[in-house]
C-alpha angles and dihedrals in degrees: 000000000000129000091255092055091047093051091045090053089057089053094051089045091055091056101034104028092168094068123095120230088259095049089049092054090050092041118138127166089246092053100047111070092196090055102102133141095283093049088047091055090046094046093049090046088053094046091049093049093047094050098033095238141107114244116224103248086199086071093056088129091058091045094059100099139040089249091048092052093043092052089048092052092047089054096048106035104023134234115307 
């Protein structure tokens, strides 16, 4: 697991503390009952702060899973 994925796991854990690391890595908006619009905004704010970027809210569909957010970060900040 790369540094971006580890840091992203921490962001997810802050918003969804009940999820295990395995559940976090498999998380999708459809599979996490607590993942609603409020937690989406909170998660994206935490991710933005952690990585020092502004996430493009026009890409919300892309940002609706751990894998999607990870791919977005890889494309926008590179591979640590």
